[in-house]
C-alpha positions, -999 to 999 in steps of 0.1 A, spaced: -1 2 -1 12 34 -8 23 61 19 -4 89 16 14 114 38 18 145 22 27 170 50 35 207 43 69 199 27 54 180 1 37 209 -12 62 235 -4 96 217 0 116 248 -1 103 277 26 113 302 4 85 295 -21 51 313 -18 31 302 -49 25 338 -57 39 363 -85 50 397 -73 18 411 -85 -5 385 -72 11 390 -39 7 430 -45 -30 424 -52 -36 403 -25 -21 426 2 -32 454 -10 -68 448 2 -58 459 36 -52 491 23 -88 498 36 -80 487 71 -67 513 102 -43 488 123 -12 490 144 -7 459 153 -9 421 129 -8 386 138 4 366 108 -11 330 111 5 309 83 33 337 75 59 313 59 86 336 52 69 366 62 59 382 27 30 398 46 58 418 71 80 427 38 50 442 20 42 460 51 74 476 55 81 486 15 44 502 17 55 521 51 34 510 76 42 510 110 27 482 127 40 457 152 45 420 133 44 391 147 46 357 126 33 323 133 40 294 110 47 253 120 79 256 94 105 267 118 128 268 85 106 295 71 104 315 97 143 320 104 139 336 71 122 365 91 132 393 108 105 400 135 89 382 163 85 345 153 59 319 168 53 282 160 21 287 176 -6 313 181 8 336 213 -20 335 240 -31 362 257 -20 389 233 -48 408 209 -41 426 174 -60 450 157 -56 425 125 -50 392 125 -44 376 86 -48 340 73 -37 344 42 -32 310 21 -36 288 51 -49 253 48 -49 254 12 -36 221 5 -51 188 10 -27 178 37 -22 138 44 -51 134 17 -76 143 46 -100 169 33 -124 171 62 -93 175 87 -82 205 72 -116 223 67 -120 213 106 -81 229 108 -94 257 96 -124 265 116 -104 260 143 -76 284 132 -101 308 127 -116 306 162 -85 312 173 -80 342 154 -111 355 167 -97 354 202 -67 369 194 -84 398 173 -95 432 181 -110 445 150 -103 425 119 -94 388 105 -85 384 69 -86 347 56 -82 337 19 -96 297 7 -98 287 -26 -124 291 -52 -140 254 -55 -159 269 -86 -129 271 -103 -111 236 -91 -106 208 -113 -89 178 -119 -58 168 -100 -58 204 -82 -93 190 -69 -74 161 -52 -45 185 -42 -66 219 -28 -91 223 0 -120 244 -15 -149 263 -3 -181 274 -22 -191 311 -16 -218 296 7 -195 278 25 -168 309 30 -201 333 36 -210 306 65 -178 304 78 -169 343 82 -205 351 96 -196 332 125 -170 358 131 -185 391 125 -198 415 100 -175 405 62 -173 410 29 -159 388 4 -136 397 -23 -135 376 -51 -121 397 -82 -85 398 -69 -72 366 -77 -92 340 -100 -89 313 -77 -93 327 -43 -118 341 -24 -105 372 5 -126 379 33 -125 408 53 -140 409 89 -153 431 111 -151 423 146 -189 433 163 
């Protein structure tokens, strides 16, 4: 029997990999320009591309990064954690591209992981939560097996449990970007 274990390093063999072009990265993070924040927790930060974007765009904010990959965090020049810091609150909590891949071929487990992370984000956020998910409407073939995707209706159900929200569907053809404002 074949081993079906496909952890994060299967999908991202190198910590430097982001999966996004510079143009798409700029478009994705630019949705933050409409928000007012002084502190950021980036869950699933990878090598802290959001931190780099914030600095390039002259944001003067406190930024903390969380990722399960210590090799990615080693590439960051900020405070890093392998678990979400307890008892800290942030104006903005981001989950860009978190729980996108079908790790260990367990879609339901990965969907539950996103829900769990969003609950943690809600506890850590004072003002906003921004997260992305892959659009089920565009996923086909092999990608359908490799990715955890959501319909717009599923996205709205996730977001409505967190607060007031908007779903942005025109920045990336493959992803929804959801901005939640805490009640």
